[in-house]
All heavy atoms as an XYZ file, in Angstrom:
883
protein
N      -8.991     42.583      0.569
C     -10.376     42.965      0.738
C     -10.807     44.044     -0.248
O     -11.967     44.174     -0.553
C     -10.561     43.472      2.183
C     -11.971     43.488      2.637
S     -12.591     41.820      2.684
C     -13.917     41.970      3.772
N      -9.875     44.812     -0.771
C     -10.230     45.930     -1.645
C      -9.874     45.651     -3.103
O      -9.470     46.532     -3.822
C      -9.573     47.219     -1.163
C      -8.063     47.117     -1.127
O      -7.532     46.009     -1.342
O      -7.419     48.145     -0.882
N     -10.069     44.415     -3.573
C      -9.657     44.044     -4.926
C     -10.507     44.688     -6.028
O     -10.104     44.726     -7.171
C      -9.645     42.527     -5.092
C     -10.943     41.878     -4.760
C     -11.991     41.707     -5.595
C     -11.339     41.341     -3.513
N     -13.030     41.097     -4.964
C     -12.665     40.841     -3.665
C     -10.734     41.212     -2.270
C     -13.359     40.243     -2.631
C     -11.439     40.602     -1.245
C     -12.728     40.134     -1.434
N     -11.672     45.215     -5.729
C     -12.496     45.866     -6.739
C     -12.163     47.352     -6.908
O     -12.609     47.977     -7.848
C     -13.989     45.716     -6.408
C     -14.455     44.308     -6.559
N     -14.686     43.505     -5.484
C     -14.706     43.558     -7.652
C     -15.071     42.316     -5.903
N     -15.092     42.327     -7.225
N     -11.406     47.885     -5.992
C     -10.994     49.292     -6.092
C      -9.672     49.309     -6.841
O      -8.784     48.517     -6.564
C     -10.837     49.913     -4.686
C     -10.348     51.342     -4.770
C     -12.151     49.837     -3.926
N      -9.545     50.184     -7.850
C      -8.315     50.192     -8.648
C      -7.068     50.344     -7.800
O      -7.041     51.121     -6.845
C      -8.493     51.411     -9.559
C      -9.946     51.684     -9.581
C     -10.491     51.213     -8.264
N      -6.049     49.588     -8.167
C      -4.760     49.700     -7.474
C      -4.220     51.101     -7.697
O      -4.415     51.702     -8.748
C      -3.789     48.654     -8.019
N      -3.540     51.616     -6.708
C      -2.910     52.916     -6.852
C      -3.783     54.072     -6.413
O      -3.422     55.218     -6.609
N      -4.965     53.772     -5.827
C      -5.789     54.872     -5.316
C      -5.001     55.652     -4.282
O      -5.011     56.878     -4.284
C      -7.079     54.332     -4.687
S      -8.322     53.892     -5.906
N      -4.381     54.924     -3.404
C      -3.538     55.516     -2.371
C      -2.302     54.633     -2.275
O      -2.330     53.592     -1.638
C      -4.261     55.552     -1.009
C      -5.556     56.285     -1.046
N      -5.620     57.654     -1.068
C      -6.842     55.854     -1.074
C      -6.892     58.037     -1.096
N      -7.648     56.957     -1.110
N      -1.238     55.041     -2.935
C      -0.025     54.237     -2.968
C       0.427     53.879     -1.566
O       0.607     54.756     -0.722
C       1.102     54.997     -3.703
O       0.606     55.404     -4.972
C       2.322     54.120     -3.880
N       0.551     52.577     -1.345
C       1.030     52.091     -0.054
C      -0.016     52.097      1.045
O       0.274     51.728      2.173
N      -1.227     52.555      0.756
C      -2.282     52.601      1.765
C      -3.465     51.755      1.292
O      -3.723     51.656      0.089
C      -2.754     54.031      1.971
C      -1.703     54.971      2.503
C      -2.239     56.393      2.657
O      -3.465     56.563      2.750
O      -1.423     57.319      2.661
N      -4.200     51.198      2.222
C      -5.380     50.441      1.831
C      -6.468     51.373      1.295
O      -6.518     52.557      1.640
C      -5.838     49.758      3.127
C      -5.247     50.556      4.222
C      -4.000     51.184      3.676
N      -7.297     50.853      0.426
C      -8.405     51.637     -0.113
C      -9.389     51.972      1.002
O      -9.473     51.255      2.003
C      -9.109     50.852     -1.210
N     -10.116     53.047      0.802
C     -11.093     53.483      1.785
C     -12.512     53.271      1.257
O     -12.710     53.011      0.067
C     -10.913     54.978      2.095
O     -11.235     55.725      0.910
C      -9.481     55.283      2.533
N     -13.477     53.429      2.142
C     -14.877     53.366      1.719
C     -15.147     54.440      0.679
O     -15.890     54.227     -0.284
C     -15.809     53.534      2.920
N     -14.550     55.595      0.819
C     -14.707     56.676     -0.157
C     -14.200     56.273     -1.529
O     -14.806     56.620     -2.549
N     -13.089     55.527     -1.570
C     -12.574     55.036     -2.849
C     -13.587     54.099     -3.500
O     -13.868     54.196     -4.698
C     -11.255     54.297     -2.661
C     -10.142     55.193     -2.141
O     -10.133     56.393     -2.483
O      -9.291     54.677     -1.391
N     -14.121     53.187     -2.713
C     -15.096     52.231     -3.245
C     -16.359     52.954     -3.707
O     -16.937     52.615     -4.742
C     -15.437     51.183     -2.185
N     -16.799     53.969     -2.958
C     -17.975     54.739     -3.370
C     -17.716     55.509     -4.658
O     -18.604     55.617     -5.512
C     -18.396     55.690     -2.251
C     -19.003     55.012     -1.011
C     -19.152     56.023      0.109
C     -20.318     54.340     -1.353
N     -16.504     56.029     -4.821
C     -16.158     56.746     -6.041
C     -16.193     55.807     -7.247
O     -16.704     56.155     -8.313
C     -14.775     57.398     -5.911
N     -15.674     54.588     -7.088
C     -15.700     53.605     -8.157
C     -17.144     53.223     -8.476
O     -17.537     53.117     -9.640
C     -14.867     52.357     -7.786
C     -15.083     51.230     -8.773
C     -13.383     52.728     -7.703
N     -17.957     53.045     -7.454
C     -19.373     52.712     -7.643
C     -20.106     53.819     -8.389
O     -20.843     53.565     -9.346
C     -20.031     52.465     -6.284
C     -21.483     52.023     -6.283
C     -21.648     50.693     -7.000
C     -21.989     51.924     -4.855
N     -19.880     55.068     -7.982
C     -20.532     56.198     -8.646
C     -20.084     56.322    -10.097
O     -20.905     56.589    -10.984
C     -20.235     57.496     -7.879
N     -18.807     56.124    -10.359
C     -18.308     56.181    -11.728
C     -18.956     55.098    -12.579
O     -19.390     55.353    -13.711
C     -16.779     56.030    -11.754
C     -16.148     56.010    -13.141
C     -16.434     57.305    -13.895
C     -14.648     55.753    -13.018
N     -19.059     53.898    -12.046
C     -19.703     52.802    -12.770
C     -21.148     53.110    -13.100
O     -21.628     52.835    -14.201
N     -21.854     53.705    -12.166
C     -23.259     54.060    -12.404
C     -23.386     55.153    -13.453
O     -24.301     55.140    -14.274
C     -23.933     54.486    -11.094
C     -24.226     53.321    -10.179
C     -25.090     52.264    -10.835
O     -26.198     52.575    -11.315
O     -24.633     51.101    -10.915
N     -22.462     56.104    -13.442
C     -22.473     57.167    -14.447
C     -22.246     56.586    -15.839
O     -22.948     56.936    -16.794
C     -21.400     58.216    -14.126
O     -21.697     58.788    -12.854
C     -21.345     59.310    -15.173
N     -21.283     55.700    -15.966
C     -21.011     55.057    -17.249
C     -22.213     54.235    -17.689
O     -22.648     54.313    -18.836
C     -19.738     54.190    -17.172
C     -18.513     55.084    -16.993
C     -19.606     53.295    -18.399
C     -17.252     54.336    -16.617
N     -22.782     53.470    -16.786
C     -23.947     52.634    -17.087
C     -25.117     53.493    -17.562
O     -25.755     53.189    -18.575
C     -24.350     51.821    -15.866
C     -25.469     50.853    -16.151
O     -25.429     50.109    -17.118
N     -26.478     50.865    -15.300
N     -25.386     54.580    -16.878
C     -26.494     55.468    -17.249
C     -26.258     56.059    -18.642
O     -27.162     56.108    -19.476
C     -26.674     56.584    -16.216
C     -27.718     57.564    -16.606
N     -29.059     57.287    -16.552
C     -27.608     58.825    -17.082
C     -29.745     58.334    -16.990
N     -28.883     59.282    -17.314
N     -25.039     56.491    -18.888
C     -24.713     57.088    -20.175
C     -24.891     56.088    -21.305
O     -25.490     56.396    -22.338
C     -23.275     57.614    -20.151
O     -22.916     58.122    -21.412
N     -24.391     54.891    -21.119
C     -24.491     53.862    -22.152
C     -25.954     53.497    -22.392
O     -26.399     53.380    -23.538
C     -23.659     52.619    -21.766
C     -23.973     51.441    -22.666
C     -22.165     52.946    -21.808
N     -26.721     53.326    -21.329
C     -28.125     52.950    -21.495
C     -28.946     54.056    -22.139
O     -29.832     53.788    -22.955
C     -28.743     52.546    -20.151
C     -28.278     51.210    -19.589
C     -28.921     50.965    -18.229
C     -28.562     50.061    -20.538
N     -28.659     55.300    -21.819
C     -29.441     56.381    -22.404
C     -29.119     56.563    -23.885
O     -29.963     57.012    -24.651
C     -29.221     57.688    -21.642
O     -27.908     58.152    -21.800
N     -27.916     56.192    -24.317
C     -27.531     56.299    -25.718
C     -27.873     55.044    -26.522
O     -27.731     55.040    -27.743
C     -26.028     56.569    -25.842
C     -25.649     57.964    -25.393
O     -26.552     58.796    -25.197
O     -24.444     58.214    -25.227
N     -28.304     53.982    -25.861
C     -28.535     52.696    -26.530
C     -29.467     52.817    -27.740
O     -29.115     52.330    -28.813
C     -29.072     51.666    -25.549
C     -29.313     50.319    -26.205
C     -30.057     49.373    -25.325
N     -29.230     48.954    -24.213
C     -29.665     48.168    -23.245
N     -30.904     47.732    -23.258
N     -28.877     47.813    -22.271
N     -30.646     53.427    -27.619
C     -31.530     53.474    -28.788
C     -30.924     54.214    -29.978
O     -31.063     53.779    -31.123
C     -32.775     54.205    -28.280
C     -32.747     54.043    -26.807
C     -31.294     54.002    -26.438
N     -30.223     55.334    -29.732
C     -29.585     56.079    -30.825
C     -28.539     55.220    -31.509
O     -28.466     55.156    -32.729
C     -28.869     57.321    -30.317
C     -29.733     58.411    -29.800
C     -31.088     58.558    -29.959
C     -29.300     59.521    -29.044
N     -31.501     59.701    -29.342
C     -30.431     60.308    -28.761
C     -28.064     59.918    -28.558
C     -30.349     61.485    -28.027
C     -27.985     61.090    -27.825
C     -29.122     61.864    -27.567
N     -27.692     54.581    -30.701
C     -26.607     53.785    -31.234
C     -27.152     52.576    -31.989
O     -26.656     52.217    -33.054
C     -25.659     53.342    -30.104
O     -25.296     54.490    -29.338
C     -24.412     52.693    -30.655
N     -28.196     51.971    -31.458
C     -28.848     50.843    -32.120
C     -29.394     51.294    -33.477
O     -29.177     50.640    -34.494
C     -29.969     50.336    -31.206
C     -30.720     49.076    -31.555
C     -31.414     48.547    -30.316
C     -31.703     49.240    -32.662
N     -30.080     52.430    -33.497
C     -30.634     52.972    -34.739
C     -29.513     53.252    -35.738
O     -29.618     52.911    -36.924
C     -31.438     54.226    -34.417
C     -32.243     54.747    -35.564
N     -32.818     55.985    -35.547
C     -32.560     54.232    -36.770
C     -33.459     56.187    -36.674
N     -33.311     55.135    -37.446
N     -28.441     53.867    -35.276
C     -27.310     54.151    -36.155
C     -26.715     52.866    -36.735
O     -26.387     52.811    -37.920
C     -26.207     54.924    -35.414
C     -26.564     56.373    -35.168
O     -27.515     56.887    -35.806
O     -25.881     57.000    -34.325
N     -26.561     51.851    -35.910
C     -25.990     50.583    -36.382
C     -26.830     50.000    -37.517
O     -26.298     49.561    -38.543
C     -25.878     49.587    -35.231
N     -28.143     50.038    -37.346
C     -29.030     49.509    -38.382
C     -28.968     50.338    -39.654
O     -28.904     49.800    -40.764
C     -30.463     49.441    -37.867
C     -30.722     48.413    -36.772
C     -32.063     48.668    -36.109
C     -30.646     46.999    -37.324
N     -28.960     51.667    -39.507
C     -28.877     52.536    -40.679
C     -27.559     52.349    -41.423
O     -27.505     52.519    -42.634
C     -29.042     54.013    -40.283
C     -30.447     54.369    -39.860
C     -30.646     55.856    -39.702
C     -29.700     56.491    -38.733
N     -29.950     57.922    -38.481
N     -26.517     51.993    -40.701
C     -25.205     51.809    -41.319
C     -24.995     50.397    -41.858
O     -23.915     50.085    -42.360
C     -24.106     52.164    -40.310
C     -24.042     53.641    -39.942
C     -23.135     53.862    -38.746
C     -23.584     54.461    -41.136
N     -26.021     49.539    -41.735
C     -25.943     48.225    -42.365
C     -25.888     47.023    -41.453
O     -25.801     45.899    -41.937
N     -25.921     47.208    -40.152
C     -25.926     46.056    -39.251
C     -27.251     45.305    -39.375
O     -28.279     45.892    -39.716
C     -25.723     46.511    -37.801
N     -27.217     44.024    -39.101
C     -28.441     43.222    -39.093
C     -29.006     43.204    -37.678
O     -28.315     43.521    -36.701
C     -28.164     41.773    -39.527
O     -27.357     41.133    -38.510
C     -27.472     41.702    -40.881
N     -30.268     42.792    -37.581
C     -30.870     42.644    -36.248
C     -30.121     41.583    -35.443
O     -29.959     41.720    -34.232
C     -32.355     42.310    -36.350
C     -33.185     43.517    -36.597
C     -33.835     43.856    -37.745
C     -33.449     44.570    -35.663
N     -34.480     45.058    -37.583
C     -34.262     45.518    -36.312
C     -33.072     44.818    -34.350
C     -34.712     46.679    -35.690
C     -33.511     45.982    -33.716
C     -34.314     46.892    -34.383
N     -29.666     40.525    -36.111
C     -28.894     39.495    -35.396
C     -27.612     40.076    -34.821
O     -27.235     39.756    -33.686
C     -28.576     38.320    -36.327
C     -29.757     37.421    -36.549
O     -30.589     37.228    -35.660
N     -29.853     36.842    -37.731
N     -26.944     40.936    -35.568
C     -25.704     41.549    -35.082
C     -25.978     42.518    -33.933
O     -25.234     42.543    -32.949
C     -24.991     42.262    -36.224
C     -24.437     41.323    -37.275
C     -23.985     42.008    -38.544
O     -24.480     43.117    -38.869
O     -23.116     41.437    -39.226
N     -27.025     43.291    -34.067
C     -27.393     44.218    -32.992
C     -27.728     43.436    -31.725
O     -27.268     43.769    -30.629
C     -28.568     45.121    -33.425
C     -29.159     45.876    -32.236
C     -28.130     46.089    -34.506
N     -28.508     42.386    -31.885
C     -28.891     41.570    -30.722
C     -27.665     40.946    -30.061
O     -27.569     40.924    -28.828
C     -29.882     40.498    -31.155
N     -26.730     40.465    -30.864
C     -25.507     39.877    -30.296
C     -24.728     40.930    -29.507
O     -24.216     40.654    -28.416
C     -24.640     39.286    -31.408
N     -24.660     42.155    -30.043
C     -23.947     43.226    -29.350
C     -24.616     43.591    -28.031
O     -23.946     43.963    -27.065
C     -23.841     44.461    -30.242
N     -25.941     43.480    -28.002
C     -26.693     43.809    -26.786
C     -26.885     42.609    -25.874
O     -27.453     42.736    -24.789
C     -28.074     44.375    -27.152
C     -28.087     45.717    -27.851
C     -29.519     46.081    -28.256
C     -27.504     46.797    -26.953
N     -26.454     41.434    -26.328
C     -26.629     40.183    -25.577
C     -28.114     39.930    -25.287
O     -28.533     39.740    -24.142
C     -25.819     40.194    -24.273
C     -25.748     38.812    -23.626
O     -25.865     37.806    -24.357
O     -25.583     38.745    -22.392
N     -28.911     40.006    -26.368
C     -30.339     39.766    -26.255
C     -30.833     39.143    -27.552
O     -30.034     38.858    -28.442
C     -31.098     41.065    -25.937
S     -31.082     42.291    -27.272
N     -32.124     38.949    -27.680
C     -32.694     38.421    -28.917
C     -32.986     39.579    -29.874
O     -33.113     40.734    -29.446
C     -34.009     37.673    -28.642
O     -34.999     38.626    -28.224
C     -33.839     36.586    -27.583
N     -33.134     39.268    -31.169
C     -33.515     40.335    -32.106
C     -34.837     41.007    -31.728
O     -34.967     42.224    -31.871
C     -33.604     39.602    -33.454
C     -32.625     38.487    -33.321
C     -32.775     38.039    -31.884
N     -35.790     40.245    -31.235
C     -37.070     40.849    -30.846
C     -36.909     41.786    -29.649
O     -37.572     42.825    -29.572
C     -38.109     39.762    -30.542
C     -38.631     39.106    -31.813
O     -38.489     39.707    -32.906
O     -39.170     37.992    -31.712
N     -36.034     41.433    -28.719
C     -35.777     42.332    -27.589
C     -35.093     43.608    -28.063
O     -35.408     44.698    -27.584
C     -34.927     41.639    -26.529
C     -35.668     40.530    -25.796
C     -34.764     39.655    -24.946
O     -33.570     39.495    -25.281
O     -35.265     39.109    -23.946
N     -34.187     43.491    -29.022
C     -33.534     44.677    -29.583
C     -34.558     45.540    -30.327
O     -34.541     46.774    -30.207
C     -32.404     44.252    -30.530
N     -35.456     44.898    -31.062
C     -36.508     45.659    -31.751
C     -37.364     46.427    -30.755
O     -37.757     47.561    -31.014
C     -37.403     44.713    -32.551
C     -36.877     44.326    -33.893
C     -37.897     43.492    -34.667
N     -37.330     43.016    -35.897
C     -36.644     41.870    -36.016
N     -36.464     41.090    -34.966
N     -36.150     41.514    -37.179
N     -37.665     45.804    -29.627
C     -38.498     46.462    -28.613
C     -37.833     47.735    -28.098
O     -38.510     48.732    -27.835
C     -38.791     45.506    -27.460
N     -36.507     47.727    -27.971
C     -35.787     48.917    -27.526
C     -36.006     50.054    -28.525
O     -36.363     51.173    -28.153
C     -34.267     48.629    -27.373
C     -33.476     49.912    -27.168
C     -34.023     47.665    -26.216
N     -35.823     49.749    -29.813
C     -35.975     50.789    -30.833
C     -37.431     51.195    -30.999
O     -37.732     52.379    -31.167
C     -35.396     50.316    -32.171
C     -35.405     51.359    -33.289
C     -34.666     52.630    -32.882
C     -34.803     50.772    -34.561
N     -38.339     50.246    -30.918
C     -39.748     50.581    -31.089
C     -40.239     51.506    -29.973
O     -40.924     52.496    -30.239
C     -40.607     49.323    -31.131
C     -42.064     49.636    -31.391
C     -42.854     48.410    -31.798
O     -42.383     47.285    -31.715
N     -44.081     48.633    -32.222
N     -39.864     51.203    -28.752
C     -40.259     52.048    -27.625
C     -39.686     53.453    -27.792
O     -40.390     54.452    -27.623
C     -39.769     51.439    -26.297
O     -40.392     50.151    -26.142
C     -40.102     52.317    -25.107
N     -38.425     53.530    -28.161
C     -37.777     54.819    -28.367
C     -38.454     55.597    -29.487
O     -38.707     56.794    -29.373
C     -36.299     54.609    -28.664
C     -35.540     55.882    -28.885
C     -35.210     56.702    -27.812
C     -35.133     56.268    -30.153
C     -34.496     57.881    -28.006
C     -34.427     57.435    -30.358
C     -34.121     58.238    -29.272
O     -33.429     59.393    -29.463
N     -38.765     54.905    -30.581
C     -39.397     55.564    -31.730
C     -40.766     56.126    -31.365
O     -41.130     57.224    -31.799
C     -39.516     54.583    -32.897
N     -41.518     55.406    -30.569
C     -42.841     55.886    -30.160
C     -42.727     57.117    -29.279
O     -43.497     58.072    -29.411
C     -43.634     54.775    -29.472
C     -44.038     53.655    -30.412
C     -44.777     54.152    -31.660
O     -45.665     55.025    -31.534
O     -44.446     53.673    -32.756
N     -41.763     57.112    -28.370
C     -41.530     58.274    -27.505
C     -41.114     59.474    -28.365
O     -41.609     60.595    -28.162
C     -40.477     57.963    -26.426
C     -40.020     59.229    -25.715
C     -41.012     56.946    -25.434
N     -40.227     59.245    -29.328
C     -39.770     60.332    -30.197
C     -40.904     60.868    -31.075
O     -40.997     62.060    -31.320
C     -38.604     59.860    -31.056
C     -37.335     59.618    -30.279
C     -36.863     60.870    -29.572
O     -36.660     61.907    -30.188
N     -36.688     60.786    -28.267
N     -41.763     59.978    -31.570
C     -42.908     60.404    -32.393
C     -43.849     61.263    -31.561
O     -44.287     62.328    -31.984
C     -43.667     59.188    -32.933
C     -44.876     59.558    -33.791
C     -45.764     58.349    -34.080
N     -46.205     57.660    -32.884
C     -47.204     58.080    -32.092
N     -47.870     59.172    -32.363
N     -47.539     57.389    -31.017
N     -44.131     60.826    -30.346
C     -45.015     61.585    -29.462
C     -44.388     62.942    -29.115
O     -45.081     63.967    -29.106
C     -45.295     60.795    -28.191
C     -46.249     61.491    -27.259
C     -46.583     60.647    -26.046
O     -46.092     59.538    -25.867
N     -47.427     61.171    -25.186
N     -43.097     62.951    -28.862
C     -42.404     64.207    -28.556
C     -42.514     65.172    -29.731
O     -42.741     66.372    -29.538
C     -40.939     63.935    -28.237
C     -40.143     65.181    -27.914
C     -38.707     64.857    -27.560
O     -38.409     63.812    -27.002
N     -37.810     65.761    -27.895
N     -42.363     64.666    -30.943
C     -42.466     65.510    -32.129
C     -43.866     66.137    -32.203
O     -44.006     67.336    -32.426
C     -42.182     64.695    -33.395
C     -42.198     65.523    -34.653
C     -41.027     66.099    -35.129
C     -43.369     65.753    -35.368
C     -41.021     66.872    -36.280
C     -43.385     66.520    -36.514
C     -42.211     67.081    -36.961
O     -42.214     67.854    -38.095
N     -44.887     65.309    -32.023
C     -46.263     65.820    -32.103
C     -46.531     66.881    -31.036
O     -47.141     67.913    -31.314
C     -47.255     64.671    -31.962
C     -47.255     63.725    -33.153
C     -48.108     62.492    -32.942
O     -48.702     62.325    -31.851
O     -48.173     61.673    -33.880
N     -46.054     66.639    -29.828
C     -46.284     67.578    -28.733
C     -45.534     68.886    -28.953
O     -46.068     69.967    -28.718
C     -45.896     66.948    -27.400
C     -46.840     65.839    -26.975
C     -46.363     65.086    -25.751
O     -45.261     65.382    -25.223
O     -47.089     64.158    -25.330
N     -44.274     68.797    -29.401
C     -43.492     70.024    -29.584
C     -43.923     70.773    -30.845
O     -43.775     71.984    -30.906
C     -41.979     69.745    -29.611
O     -41.675     68.821    -30.666
C     -41.506     69.179    -28.285
N     -44.471     70.078    -31.826
C     -44.959     70.752    -33.036
C     -46.119     71.679    -32.711
O     -46.291     72.720    -33.357
C     -45.374     69.727    -34.084
N     -46.897     71.337    -31.705
C     -48.051     72.163    -31.319
C     -47.645     73.452    -30.629
O     -48.449     74.363    -30.505
C     -48.999     71.361    -30.427
C     -49.700     70.229    -31.158
S     -50.978     69.411    -30.178
C     -50.048     68.716    -28.829
N     -46.389     73.554    -30.197
C     -45.944     74.758    -29.486
C     -45.646     75.910    -30.427
O     -45.534     77.045    -29.980
C     -44.676     74.470    -28.656
O     -43.595     74.182    -29.555
C     -44.886     73.337    -27.673
N     -45.487     75.617    -31.712
C     -45.137     76.662    -32.663
C     -43.638     76.805    -32.852
O     -43.186     77.527    -33.737
N     -42.861     76.144    -32.006
C     -41.407     76.152    -32.168
C     -40.993     74.958    -33.003
O     -41.797     74.065    -33.280
C     -40.718     76.092    -30.795
C     -40.947     77.342    -29.976
C     -41.870     77.348    -28.934
C     -40.242     78.513    -30.263
C     -42.095     78.488    -28.191
C     -40.457     79.657    -29.507
C     -41.382     79.642    -28.482
O     -41.594     80.771    -27.747
N     -39.731     74.942    -33.377
C     -39.209     73.810    -34.159
C     -39.403     72.522    -33.366
O     -38.944     72.398    -32.238
C     -37.722     74.029    -34.456
C     -37.128     72.938    -35.297
C     -35.688     73.296    -35.683
N     -35.119     72.228    -36.456
C     -34.233     71.357    -35.961
N     -33.791     71.461    -34.725
N     -33.761     70.402    -36.738
N     -40.106     71.550    -33.946
C     -40.363     70.305    -33.214
C     -39.091     69.484    -33.008
O     -38.171     69.524    -33.825
C     -41.346     69.545    -34.099
C     -41.571     70.352    -35.303
C     -40.741     71.578    -35.245
N     -39.063     68.757    -31.919
C     -37.972     67.811    -31.670
C     -38.582     66.421    -31.603
O     -39.767     66.249    -31.347
C     -37.245     68.154    -30.375
O     -38.108     68.026    -29.272
N     -37.754     65.428    -31.845
C     -38.241     64.060    -31.894
C     -38.283     63.586    -33.336
O     -37.684     64.201    -34.218
N     -38.963     62.469    -33.575
C     -39.051     61.903    -34.918
C     -40.218     62.495    -35.681
O     -41.369     62.389    -35.254
C     -39.232     60.387    -34.869
C     -38.005     59.584    -34.538
C     -38.100     58.228    -34.251
C     -36.732     60.143    -34.521
C     -36.990     57.477    -33.954
C     -35.620     59.397    -34.221
C     -35.750     58.061    -33.939
O     -34.638     57.313    -33.646
N     -39.911     63.082    -36.831
C     -40.961     63.554    -37.733
C     -41.717     62.330    -38.256
O     -41.247     61.193    -38.106
C     -40.333     64.307    -38.905
O     -39.629     63.395    -39.739
N     -42.867     62.536    -38.886
C     -43.588     61.397    -39.459
C     -42.708     60.581    -40.423
O     -42.762     59.355    -40.415
C     -44.767     62.040    -40.177
C     -45.023     63.294    -39.382
C     -43.657     63.772    -38.992
N     -41.882     61.258    -41.228
C     -41.006     60.556    -42.159
C     -39.951     59.728    -41.419
O     -39.672     58.586    -41.788
C     -40.305     61.542    -43.103
C     -41.253     62.309    -44.009
C     -41.939     63.496    -43.314
O     -41.418     64.020    -42.297
O     -43.024     63.879    -43.778
N     -39.357     60.331    -40.398
C     -38.347     59.603    -39.611
C     -38.983     58.419    -38.900
O     -38.374     57.340    -38.828
C     -37.701     60.545    -38.583
C     -36.812     61.592    -39.217
C     -36.414     62.677    -38.233
O     -37.263     63.157    -37.461
O     -35.218     63.041    -38.237
N     -40.193     58.591    -38.408
C     -40.877     57.500    -37.723
C     -41.157     56.357    -38.702
O     -40.951     55.186    -38.372
C     -42.175     58.001    -37.073
C     -42.822     56.978    -36.226
N     -43.983     56.344    -36.603
C     -42.485     56.456    -35.028
C     -44.337     55.482    -35.671
N     -43.435     55.527    -34.699
N     -41.605     56.680    -39.922
C     -41.839     55.643    -40.931
C     -40.533     54.909    -41.263
O     -40.525     53.696    -41.478
C     -42.455     56.247    -42.187
C     -43.944     56.506    -42.061
C     -44.588     56.838    -43.385
N     -44.114     58.090    -43.964
C     -44.619     59.283    -43.662
N     -45.616     59.399    -42.803
N     -44.135     60.370    -44.231
N     -39.437     55.640    -41.287
C     -38.135     55.039    -41.564
C     -37.770     54.003    -40.484
O     -37.267     52.922    -40.787
C     -37.070     56.131    -41.628
O     -35.784     55.601    -41.587
N     -38.052     54.347    -39.237
C     -37.767     53.420    -38.149
C     -38.694     52.197    -38.241
O     -38.257     51.061    -38.040
C     -37.910     54.102    -36.769
C     -37.810     53.099    -35.644
C     -36.838     55.172    -36.603
N     -39.948     52.425    -38.581
C     -40.875     51.312    -38.718
C     -40.391     50.338    -39.794
O     -40.519     49.115    -39.650
C     -42.280     51.804    -39.037
C     -42.970     52.607    -37.926
C     -44.352     53.070    -38.389
C     -43.053     51.814    -36.640
N     -39.810     50.867    -40.872
C     -39.264     50.004    -41.924
C     -38.101     49.166    -41.382
O     -37.983     47.973    -41.700
C     -38.817     50.835    -43.119
N     -37.264     49.767    -40.563
C     -36.162     49.016    -39.946
C     -36.698     47.915    -39.035
O     -36.159     46.800    -39.000
C     -35.254     49.945    -39.132
C     -34.396     50.929    -39.911
C     -33.700     51.885    -38.948
C     -33.379     50.198    -40.768
N     -37.749     48.226    -38.301
C     -38.339     47.244    -37.385
C     -38.887     46.033    -38.129
O     -38.902     44.923    -37.593
C     -39.433     47.888    -36.539
C     -38.965     48.909    -35.513
C     -40.146     49.704    -34.962
C     -38.192     48.221    -34.387
N     -39.333     46.230    -39.379
C     -39.913     45.139    -40.165
C     -38.857     44.275    -40.862
O     -39.185     43.218    -41.391
C     -40.881     45.697    -41.208
C     -42.173     46.228    -40.617
C     -43.191     46.561    -41.689
N     -42.750     47.619    -42.577
C     -42.987     48.917    -42.385
N     -43.677     49.320    -41.326
N     -42.549     49.820    -43.252
N     -37.610     44.743    -40.894
C     -36.566     43.968    -41.570
C     -36.378     42.611    -40.917
O     -36.492     42.463    -39.698
C     -35.238     44.715    -41.524
C     -35.121     45.747    -42.588
C     -33.747     46.295    -42.832
N     -32.696     45.861    -41.947
C     -31.668     46.622    -41.592
N     -31.572     47.854    -42.008
N     -30.737     46.153    -40.809
N     -36.060     41.624    -41.740
C     -35.766     40.292    -41.231
C     -34.479     40.335    -40.404
O     -33.646     41.243    -40.565
C     -35.618     39.315    -42.390
N     -34.316     39.364    -39.542
C     -33.176     39.340    -38.618
C     -31.814     39.392    -39.293
O     -30.864     39.928    -38.739
C     -33.231     38.083    -37.738
C     -34.377     38.104    -36.757
O     -35.053     39.147    -36.625
O     -34.605     37.065    -36.102
N     -31.695     38.847    -40.495
C     -30.400     38.811    -41.154
C     -30.285     39.752    -42.359
O     -29.307     39.710    -43.087
C     -30.045     37.382    -41.568
C     -31.083     36.760    -42.473
O     -32.151     37.367    -42.685
O     -30.833     35.648    -42.978
N     -31.278     40.616    -42.563
C     -31.234     41.573    -43.669
C     -30.393     42.798    -43.293
O     -30.456     43.270    -42.167
C     -32.636     42.058    -44.040
C     -33.413     41.033    -44.844
O     -32.805     40.014    -45.243
O     -34.612     41.234    -45.049
N     -29.657     43.289    -44.282
C     -28.889     44.518    -44.127
C     -29.583     45.629    -44.891
O     -30.184     45.409    -45.908
C     -27.476     44.358    -44.688
C     -26.640     43.418    -43.909
C     -25.183     43.457    -44.368
N     -24.465     42.371    -43.745
C     -24.052     42.396    -42.485
N     -24.261     43.447    -41.727
N     -23.429     41.370    -41.967
N     -29.428     46.851    -44.394
C     -29.991     47.983    -45.145
C     -29.132     48.223    -46.371
O     -27.960     47.875    -46.407
C     -30.052     49.233    -44.277
O     -28.747     49.667    -43.957
N     -29.730     48.831    -47.379
C     -28.969     49.073    -48.618
C     -28.248     50.395    -48.540
O     -28.474     51.239    -47.766
C     -29.890     49.043    -49.801
O     -31.023     49.860    -49.570
């Protein structure tokens, strides 16, 4: 009954509900971490020469769906930059130049690599 809980949680004893909850919580933490880093990692892959087709295959989606992830992230980062620039402190997010760079990546054909 406890085949989803790692063996050895309690040597010689059956797993408990607490063990299953710990595994569930760990899975959610990993999932959250991976999803929150997805746009950065996607952007890095493209900057390092991956194609949209390769990125999409890694994400198990279409190239257009992968583009939507980066486009949404880029817009949030651009807005964050504009808002934080008005505070007088060092802005965070994508500067206008960085945003233009992302827009260029978004326009690349599915099988084009960056130079």
